[in-house]
C-alpha positions as CSV (number, residue, x, y, z in Angstrom):
1,M,-6.0,-9.2,9.7
2,V,-7.9,-11.9,7.8
3,Q,-10.9,-11.3,5.7
4,R,-13.0,-13.7,3.7
5,C,-14.5,-12.6,0.3
6,K,-18.3,-12.8,0.4
7,L,-18.5,-13.7,-3.3
8,C,-15.8,-16.4,-3.7
9,S,-15.0,-17.2,0.0
10,R,-11.3,-16.6,-0.6
11,E,-9.3,-15.7,2.5
12,N,-7.3,-12.4,2.2
13,S,-4.9,-11.1,4.7
14,I,-2.5,-8.4,5.8
15,D,0.2,-9.2,8.3
16,I,2.6,-6.7,10.0
17,L,6.2,-8.0,9.6
18,S,7.2,-7.3,13.2
19,Q,11.0,-7.6,12.4
20,T,10.6,-4.6,10.0
21,I,9.3,-2.1,12.6
22,K,11.7,0.9,12.9
23,P,11.5,4.2,14.8
24,Y,11.2,7.5,13.0
25,N,14.0,9.8,14.4
26,V,14.3,13.6,13.9
27,E,16.9,16.3,14.4
28,T,18.3,17.1,17.8
29,N,19.7,20.6,18.4
30,G,20.8,20.8,14.8
31,I,23.0,17.7,15.3
32,L,22.1,14.6,13.4
33,T,23.3,11.1,13.8
34,Q,23.8,9.1,10.6
35,L,20.5,7.3,11.1
36,Q,18.7,10.5,12.0
37,A,20.0,12.5,9.0
38,E,18.0,10.3,6.6
39,D,14.9,10.7,8.7
40,S,14.6,14.5,9.0
41,E,11.3,15.5,7.4
42,K,11.4,12.7,4.8
43,F,9.2,9.7,4.3
44,K,10.9,6.6,5.8
45,T,9.8,3.0,5.9
46,I,8.8,2.3,9.5
47,V,6.9,-1.0,8.9
48,E,6.4,-3.5,6.2
49,F,3.3,-5.6,5.5
50,E,2.7,-8.9,3.8
51,C,-0.4,-8.5,1.8
52,R,-2.4,-11.4,0.2
53,G,-5.5,-10.3,-1.7
54,L,-5.8,-7.0,0.3
55,E,-4.1,-3.6,-0.2
56,P,-3.9,-0.9,2.4
57,V,-5.1,2.5,1.1
58,D,-5.3,4.7,4.2
59,F,-3.7,4.9,7.7
60,Q,-5.5,6.5,10.7
61,P,-3.0,7.0,13.5
62,Q,-4.6,6.6,16.9
63,A,-3.2,6.0,20.4
64,G,-0.2,4.0,21.5
65,F,2.6,6.1,20.0
66,A,5.6,7.2,22.2
67,A,8.2,10.0,21.9
68,E,11.2,11.2,23.8
69,G,12.3,14.8,24.4
70,A,15.1,15.5,22.0
71,E,17.1,17.5,24.4
72,S,15.9,16.1,27.8
73,G,15.2,12.5,27.1
74,T,11.8,13.0,28.8
75,P,9.5,10.1,27.8
76,F,6.1,10.9,26.5
77,N,3.9,7.7,26.4
78,D,0.4,6.9,25.1
79,I,0.5,9.7,22.5
80,N,-2.8,9.9,20.6
81,L,-2.4,11.0,17.0
82,L,-6.0,10.7,16.0
83,E,-6.0,14.5,15.3
84,K,-2.7,14.1,13.4
85,D,-1.2,16.6,15.8
86,W,0.0,16.2,19.4
87,N,1.6,18.6,21.9
88,D,2.7,18.7,25.5
89,Y,5.1,20.5,27.8
90,D,8.6,19.2,28.7
91,E,9.2,20.2,32.3
92,K,12.9,19.6,32.1
93,T,13.6,22.0,29.2
94,K,10.6,24.3,30.0
95,E,9.5,24.1,26.3
96,S,6.6,23.0,24.3
97,V,7.0,19.7,22.4
98,G,4.9,18.3,19.7
99,I,4.2,16.2,16.6
100,Y,2.5,18.0,13.8
101,E,0.9,17.3,10.4
102,V,1.4,13.5,10.4
103,T,1.3,12.2,6.9
104,H,1.9,8.7,5.3
105,K,2.2,6.9,2.1
106,F,2.1,3.2,1.1
107,V,4.7,2.0,-1.4
108,K,4.4,-1.4,-3.2
109,C,7.5,-3.6,-3.2
């Protein structure tokens, strides 16, 4: 995103550093892989930004998220997190699945 200041005409920008995008993994049946253990219900860096003159202050998740059934591997695509909650039904495991209480924080490096 590039934005020009109306007062001084300076260009300011925020770029997503695509090589820093990482998944957020959670517990599967009480068994955690080494990567997943650090993810379980903790904040984790999932993306980094290069900010020049702008600073992000809020995140509004929307559509485009994806998940996979922890036990079944069932793919769930086009998840919309606008309400900060999502749920569906996994036919393979005959159980409800969901993402609840999405929160975020920005950390300056």
